[in-house]
Structures are given as structure tokens and as C-alpha cells.
NUZATI-450316 format. One record per residue (C-alpha): residue number from 1; residue in three letters; x, y, z. Coordinates in Angstrom, 3 decimals. Example, Ala and Ser with C-alpha at 12.3 -4.5 7.8 and 13.67 -1.06 7.14 Angstrom:
<sites>
<site num="1" residuo="ala" px="12.300" py="-4.500" pz="7.800"/>
<site num="2" residuo="ser" px="13.670" py="-1.060" pz="7.140"/>
</sites>
This chain:
<sites>
<site num="1" residuo="met" px="0.000" py="0.000" pz="0.000"/>
<site num="2" residuo="his" px="1.274" py="3.460" pz="-0.908"/>
<site num="3" residuo="arg" px="1.935" py="5.660" pz="2.101"/>
<site num="4" residuo="pro" px="2.144" py="9.441" pz="1.732"/>
<site num="5" residuo="met" px="5.480" py="11.040" pz="2.446"/>
<site num="6" residuo="pro" px="5.656" py="13.052" pz="5.689"/>
<site num="7" residuo="pro" px="5.773" py="16.822" pz="5.444"/>
<site num="8" residuo="ala" px="9.247" py="18.252" pz="4.930"/>
<site num="9" residuo="val" px="8.914" py="20.418" pz="8.060"/>
<site num="10" residuo="gly" px="6.903" py="20.742" pz="11.232"/>
<site num="11" residuo="leu" px="4.372" py="23.544" pz="10.789"/>
<site num="12" residuo="asp" px="3.126" py="26.371" pz="13.005"/>
<site num="13" residuo="glu" px="6.284" py="26.436" pz="15.081"/>
<site num="14" residuo="pro" px="9.616" py="28.288" pz="15.109"/>
<site num="15" residuo="his" px="12.596" py="26.951" pz="13.193"/>
<site num="16" residuo="ser" px="16.220" py="27.988" pz="13.131"/>
<site num="17" residuo="thr" px="17.532" py="29.930" pz="10.152"/>
<site num="18" residuo="leu" px="21.113" py="30.312" pz="8.965"/>
<site num="19" residuo="gly" px="20.407" py="32.071" pz="5.684"/>
<site num="20" residuo="leu" px="18.552" py="35.047" pz="7.166"/>
<site num="21" residuo="lys" px="21.490" py="36.020" pz="9.360"/>
<site num="22" residuo="glu" px="23.831" py="35.727" pz="6.381"/>
<site num="23" residuo="leu" px="21.431" py="37.778" pz="4.266"/>
<site num="24" residuo="leu" px="21.486" py="40.640" pz="6.775"/>
<site num="25" residuo="arg" px="25.232" py="40.420" pz="7.264"/>
<site num="26" residuo="gly" px="25.743" py="41.281" pz="3.591"/>
<site num="27" residuo="leu" px="23.960" py="44.639" pz="3.868"/>
<site num="28" residuo="pro" px="26.162" py="47.745" pz="3.789"/>
<site num="29" residuo="ser" px="25.610" py="49.933" pz="6.848"/>
<site num="30" residuo="asp" px="25.990" py="53.303" pz="5.137"/>
<site num="31" residuo="arg" px="22.408" py="53.689" pz="3.911"/>
<site num="32" residuo="arg" px="18.806" py="52.585" pz="4.404"/>
<site num="33" residuo="his" px="17.788" py="49.495" pz="2.439"/>
<site num="34" residuo="ser" px="14.638" py="48.425" pz="0.595"/>
<site num="35" residuo="val" px="13.197" py="44.937" pz="1.153"/>
<site num="36" residuo="leu" px="10.539" py="43.250" pz="-1.001"/>
<site num="37" residuo="asp" px="8.548" py="40.496" pz="0.756"/>
<site num="38" residuo="leu" px="6.672" py="38.207" pz="-1.654"/>
<site num="39" residuo="gly" px="4.793" py="36.485" pz="1.164"/>
<site num="40" residuo="pro" px="1.803" py="37.561" pz="3.276"/>
<site num="41" residuo="ala" px="2.082" py="40.595" pz="5.531"/>
<site num="42" residuo="ser" px="3.364" py="40.035" pz="9.057"/>
<site num="43" residuo="ser" px="3.548" py="42.662" pz="11.785"/>
<site num="44" residuo="gly" px="6.586" py="40.840" pz="13.171"/>
<site num="45" residuo="asn" px="8.437" py="41.205" pz="9.861"/>
<site num="46" residuo="val" px="7.514" py="44.894" pz="9.634"/>
<site num="47" residuo="gln" px="8.921" py="45.487" pz="13.117"/>
<site num="48" residuo="phe" px="12.016" py="43.399" pz="12.441"/>
<site num="49" residuo="phe" px="13.066" py="45.270" pz="9.304"/>
<site num="50" residuo="ser" px="12.130" py="48.621" pz="10.798"/>
<site num="51" residuo="ser" px="14.558" py="47.887" pz="13.633"/>
<site num="52" residuo="his" px="17.232" py="47.220" pz="10.986"/>
<site num="53" residuo="ser" px="16.551" py="50.575" pz="9.265"/>
<site num="54" residuo="cys" px="14.962" py="48.931" pz="6.220"/>
<site num="55" residuo="arg" px="11.881" py="49.916" pz="4.217"/>
<site num="56" residuo="leu" px="9.669" py="46.839" pz="3.775"/>
<site num="57" residuo="tyr" px="7.290" py="46.419" pz="0.814"/>
<site num="58" residuo="ile" px="4.737" py="43.571" pz="0.744"/>
<site num="59" residuo="ala" px="3.538" py="41.801" pz="-2.416"/>
<site num="60" residuo="asp" px="1.884" py="38.443" pz="-1.574"/>
<site num="61" residuo="leu" px="2.137" py="37.170" pz="-5.134"/>
<site num="62" residuo="phe" px="0.498" py="33.763" pz="-4.709"/>
<site num="63" residuo="his" px="-2.497" py="35.088" pz="-2.743"/>
<site num="64" residuo="thr" px="-3.021" py="38.033" pz="-5.098"/>
<site num="65" residuo="met" px="-3.123" py="35.783" pz="-8.149"/>
<site num="66" residuo="arg" px="-5.683" py="33.483" pz="-6.542"/>
<site num="67" residuo="gln" px="-7.844" py="36.458" pz="-5.550"/>
<site num="68" residuo="arg" px="-7.916" py="37.575" pz="-9.173"/>
<site num="69" residuo="gly" px="-9.308" py="34.203" pz="-10.191"/>
<site num="70" residuo="gly" px="-6.302" py="33.096" pz="-12.180"/>
<site num="71" residuo="pro" px="-5.300" py="29.470" pz="-12.772"/>
<site num="72" residuo="pro" px="-3.448" py="27.674" pz="-9.968"/>
<site num="73" residuo="pro" px="0.121" py="29.006" pz="-9.923"/>
<site num="74" residuo="glu" px="1.633" py="25.541" pz="-10.383"/>
<site num="75" residuo="gln" px="0.358" py="25.478" pz="-13.970"/>
<site num="76" residuo="ala" px="2.856" py="26.636" pz="-16.605"/>
<site num="77" residuo="ile" px="1.095" py="29.810" pz="-17.698"/>
<site num="78" residuo="pro" px="2.483" py="33.113" pz="-18.995"/>
<site num="79" residuo="phe" px="1.800" py="35.147" pz="-15.882"/>
<site num="80" residuo="gly" px="4.193" py="38.033" pz="-16.452"/>
<site num="81" residuo="arg" px="1.354" py="40.533" pz="-16.685"/>
<site num="82" residuo="glu" px="0.032" py="39.447" pz="-13.285"/>
<site num="83" residuo="ile" px="3.481" py="39.821" pz="-11.738"/>
<site num="84" residuo="glu" px="3.921" py="43.275" pz="-13.240"/>
<site num="85" residuo="ala" px="0.580" py="44.395" pz="-11.797"/>
<site num="86" residuo="thr" px="1.403" py="42.993" pz="-8.346"/>
<site num="87" residuo="leu" px="5.009" py="44.018" pz="-7.724"/>
<site num="88" residuo="pro" px="5.643" py="47.534" pz="-6.421"/>
<site num="89" residuo="ala" px="7.867" py="49.916" pz="-8.348"/>
<site num="90" residuo="gly" px="11.396" py="50.611" pz="-7.180"/>
<site num="91" residuo="ser" px="14.748" py="48.909" pz="-6.782"/>
<site num="92" residuo="phe" px="15.229" py="46.457" pz="-3.923"/>
<site num="93" residuo="asp" px="18.307" py="45.359" pz="-2.020"/>
<site num="94" residuo="leu" px="16.701" py="42.217" pz="-0.563"/>
<site num="95" residuo="ile" px="13.891" py="40.051" pz="-1.932"/>
<site num="96" residuo="leu" px="12.217" py="37.485" pz="0.320"/>
<site num="97" residuo="cys" px="10.737" py="34.691" pz="-1.783"/>
<site num="98" residuo="trp" px="10.327" py="32.422" pz="1.253"/>
<site num="99" residuo="asp" px="8.858" py="29.110" pz="-0.068"/>
<site num="100" residuo="leu" px="7.171" py="30.607" pz="-3.170"/>
<site num="101" residuo="leu" px="9.523" py="28.912" pz="-5.649"/>
<site num="102" residuo="asn" px="8.296" py="25.485" pz="-4.487"/>
<site num="103" residuo="tyr" px="4.931" py="26.365" pz="-6.084"/>
<site num="104" residuo="leu" px="6.188" py="27.617" pz="-9.450"/>
<site num="105" residuo="ser" px="7.067" py="25.758" pz="-12.628"/>
<site num="106" residuo="arg" px="10.311" py="26.219" pz="-14.539"/>
<site num="107" residuo="asp" px="8.659" py="28.649" pz="-16.976"/>
<site num="108" residuo="gln" px="7.148" py="30.681" pz="-14.161"/>
<site num="109" residuo="met" px="10.471" py="30.910" pz="-12.332"/>
<site num="110" residuo="gln" px="12.089" py="32.276" pz="-15.472"/>
<site num="111" residuo="ile" px="9.364" py="34.915" pz="-15.812"/>
<site num="112" residuo="leu" px="9.561" py="35.804" pz="-12.123"/>
<site num="113" residuo="gly" px="13.361" py="36.038" pz="-12.258"/>
<site num="114" residuo="arg" px="13.242" py="38.531" pz="-15.116"/>
<site num="115" residuo="his" px="10.676" py="40.722" pz="-13.363"/>
<site num="116" residuo="leu" px="12.569" py="40.672" pz="-10.088"/>
<site num="117" residuo="ala" px="15.782" py="41.538" pz="-11.934"/>
<site num="118" residuo="ser" px="14.069" py="44.632" pz="-13.337"/>
<site num="119" residuo="arg" px="13.512" py="45.736" pz="-9.731"/>
<site num="120" residuo="ser" px="17.028" py="44.944" pz="-8.569"/>
<site num="121" residuo="his" px="20.537" py="46.235" pz="-8.993"/>
<site num="122" residuo="pro" px="23.832" py="44.324" pz="-9.276"/>
<site num="123" residuo="gly" px="24.387" py="42.721" pz="-5.894"/>
<site num="124" residuo="ser" px="20.731" py="42.602" pz="-4.824"/>
<site num="125" residuo="arg" px="20.089" py="39.366" pz="-2.927"/>
<site num="126" residuo="leu" px="17.168" py="36.972" pz="-2.918"/>
<site num="127" residuo="phe" px="16.256" py="34.597" pz="-0.073"/>
<site num="128" residuo="ala" px="14.405" py="31.352" pz="-0.852"/>
<site num="129" residuo="leu" px="13.469" py="28.181" pz="1.046"/>
<site num="130" residuo="ile" px="13.318" py="24.959" pz="-0.976"/>
<site num="131" residuo="ala" px="11.888" py="21.648" pz="0.233"/>
<site num="132" residuo="pro" px="14.119" py="18.966" pz="-1.329"/>
<site num="133" residuo="his" px="11.915" py="16.014" pz="-0.317"/>
<site num="134" residuo="gly" px="8.751" py="14.966" pz="1.511"/>
<site num="135" residuo="glu" px="5.545" py="16.949" pz="1.243"/>
<site num="136" residuo="ile" px="4.716" py="20.643" pz="1.474"/>
<site num="137" residuo="pro" px="1.429" py="22.429" pz="2.239"/>
<site num="138" residuo="glu" px="-0.842" py="22.874" pz="-0.752"/>
<site num="139" residuo="arg" px="-0.244" py="26.640" pz="-0.622"/>
<site num="140" residuo="pro" px="2.767" py="28.722" pz="0.487"/>
<site num="141" residuo="gln" px="3.186" py="29.232" pz="4.203"/>
<site num="142" residuo="arg" px="3.332" py="32.393" pz="6.291"/>
<site num="143" residuo="phe" px="6.766" py="33.234" pz="7.685"/>
<site num="144" residuo="glu" px="7.310" py="35.486" pz="10.684"/>
<site num="145" residuo="ile" px="10.812" py="36.536" pz="11.676"/>
<site num="146" residuo="leu" px="11.317" py="36.109" pz="15.411"/>
<site num="147" residuo="ser" px="15.028" py="36.960" pz="15.436"/>
<site num="148" residuo="pro" px="17.975" py="36.771" pz="12.991"/>
<site num="149" residuo="asp" px="18.238" py="33.102" pz="14.069"/>
<site num="150" residuo="ser" px="14.583" py="32.036" pz="14.184"/>
<site num="151" residuo="val" px="11.531" py="32.094" pz="11.880"/>
<site num="152" residuo="arg" px="8.024" py="30.832" pz="12.596"/>
<site num="153" residuo="tyr" px="6.404" py="28.740" pz="9.828"/>
<site num="154" residuo="ser" px="2.579" py="28.841" pz="9.724"/>
<site num="155" residuo="ser" px="0.537" py="26.824" pz="7.227"/>
<site num="156" residuo="arg" px="-2.496" py="28.364" pz="5.535"/>
<site num="157" residuo="ser" px="-3.808" py="24.997" pz="4.268"/>
<site num="158" residuo="thr" px="-4.385" py="21.498" pz="5.636"/>
<site num="159" residuo="ala" px="-3.834" py="19.579" pz="2.378"/>
<site num="160" residuo="his" px="-0.354" py="18.640" pz="1.186"/>
<site num="161" residuo="arg" px="1.442" py="17.959" pz="-2.089"/>
<site num="162" residuo="pro" px="4.820" py="16.426" pz="-3.001"/>
<site num="163" residuo="ala" px="7.790" py="18.759" pz="-2.708"/>
<site num="164" residuo="pro" px="9.264" py="19.577" pz="-6.142"/>
<site num="165" residuo="gly" px="12.824" py="18.939" pz="-4.980"/>
<site num="166" residuo="tyr" px="14.474" py="21.770" pz="-6.918"/>
<site num="167" residuo="arg" px="18.267" py="21.821" pz="-6.759"/>
<site num="168" residuo="glu" px="20.936" py="24.517" pz="-7.072"/>
<site num="169" residuo="pro" px="21.693" py="23.985" pz="-10.797"/>
<site num="170" residuo="glu" px="17.986" py="24.378" pz="-11.605"/>
<site num="171" residuo="leu" px="17.716" py="27.576" pz="-9.589"/>
<site num="172" residuo="asn" px="20.757" py="28.993" pz="-11.371"/>
<site num="173" residuo="arg" px="19.233" py="28.249" pz="-14.777"/>
<site num="174" residuo="trp" px="15.644" py="29.242" pz="-14.081"/>
<site num="175" residuo="met" px="16.156" py="32.304" pz="-11.871"/>
<site num="176" residuo="ala" px="18.844" py="33.948" pz="-14.014"/>
<site num="177" residuo="pro" px="20.226" py="36.603" pz="-13.800"/>
<site num="178" residuo="phe" px="20.152" py="35.611" pz="-10.119"/>
<site num="179" residuo="ala" px="22.656" py="32.929" pz="-9.139"/>
<site num="180" residuo="val" px="23.136" py="30.942" pz="-5.934"/>
<site num="181" residuo="glu" px="25.684" py="32.631" pz="-3.670"/>
<site num="182" residuo="ser" px="25.314" py="30.344" pz="-0.640"/>
<site num="183" residuo="ser" px="23.040" py="27.633" pz="0.733"/>
<site num="184" residuo="phe" px="22.276" py="26.122" pz="4.117"/>
<site num="185" residuo="leu" px="20.692" py="22.745" pz="4.868"/>
<site num="186" residuo="leu" px="18.679" py="23.056" pz="8.072"/>
<site num="187" residuo="arg" px="18.066" py="20.265" pz="10.563"/>
<site num="188" residuo="his" px="14.395" py="19.946" pz="9.637"/>
<site num="189" residuo="gly" px="15.319" py="19.279" pz="5.997"/>
<site num="190" residuo="ile" px="14.670" py="22.649" pz="4.367"/>
<site num="191" residuo="gln" px="17.392" py="24.119" pz="2.153"/>
<site num="192" residuo="glu" px="17.852" py="27.882" pz="2.432"/>
<site num="193" residuo="tyr" px="19.340" py="29.667" pz="-0.575"/>
<site num="194" residuo="ile" px="20.750" py="33.142" pz="-1.018"/>
<site num="195" residuo="leu" px="20.882" py="34.204" pz="-4.670"/>
<site num="196" residuo="val" px="22.609" py="37.343" pz="-5.893"/>
<site num="197" residuo="his" px="21.724" py="39.463" pz="-8.937"/>
<site num="198" residuo="lys" px="24.558" py="39.100" pz="-11.458"/>
<site num="199" residuo="pro" px="23.685" py="40.840" pz="-14.736"/>
<site num="200" residuo="ala" px="25.432" py="39.577" pz="-17.831"/>
<site num="201" residuo="ala" px="28.493" py="41.645" pz="-18.741"/>
<site num="202" residuo="ala" px="28.033" py="43.936" pz="-21.721"/>
<site num="203" residuo="ser" px="29.745" py="42.656" pz="-24.846"/>
</sites>
């Protein structure tokens, strides 16, 4: 008899983070920074980045697309127009994708990468959590930063689906011009990635 795989992480509880601390460590201290959060709004995240002299912008991409009645985001659809309408204007130093990439196809990642690059500058960094095995909630989770070392994961759905198991070479190809700068495998099985915006050199 087939048995479903267990979830990749325990939900609705705090988990350690190594990537978030590294992400913040890379910020220059000589100016205020802009942060784009692609997950749902969290008062804890607003307070956290305010205490680090950052301006935080929220664009819950997955939720916004579902509200507009679009197809499920896991389908390979040309959704560039939806992204353009959802993302705020400006140039961002940090982009928090959280677990969003687990719910996108290869084609959608490529579209998202191009749109995020248009709102970045060389050296902008992107933070993503990838589930390499097991199951994940049917929809992206809510993430609340408790400290530079701890993040609370909260599920917004009770159903689960298999984790896509994306790996570093795939992220480098599909999220270009972002490329993996560092990665951290956490004890509960989640892989944290920091990607950096590296535009192609002019010929």
C-alpha cells in the first residue's frame, strides 16, 4: 500500500535559520535598504526590518493571483502581466521569496526572475526556502521573523502535495540573472538559498 510522504517540516512552530542572518550580514551599513517580501504581511516582519533601518514592501504574489481568479500558480502559464501588476515599483536590495519557488514551474520561475531583476541592482540578494523532499502544504506558508536566528512557519492549508525537490543547478538556470551565492541545509530538511543578482556583462 502506498503511504504518503511526511511533510518536509513541522508547521506552526519556530525553526532555526542560517540564511537570514547571512542575508542581513551582507547589507552595507551606510544607507537605508529596501526589502521586497513576496509572502503575506506580518507585523513581526515589519517590526524586524524597521529595527534594521529597512523599508519593507509587501507583495503576496500567490495570494493576489488566486484572488484575481487566475489558474493555480503551479500550472505553466504566462503570468508576467500578473506579476507586473502585483510588484511595487522601485529597486530592492533584498527580496524574500520564502517558499514561493516550491509552487512555481520552470517557466514561471524564469518569468519571475526577469521581473525581479528589473527591480534589482547588481548585488541585490534573494532569499528562498526549498523543500528537497517529503511533502509541502498545498499553498505557500506564512513566515514570521522572530530573530535573525529564528523564523516561525505557519501553514495556511491542511492539504499537502509532493515537494518539487528543486536543486541549485535548476535555480541557477531558471532564476537567471540571479545565481546561488550560498546555501544552508537546516536540521528539519529545508534548504535555504541566497541568490545574488549578477547581470550579464556587456559585450
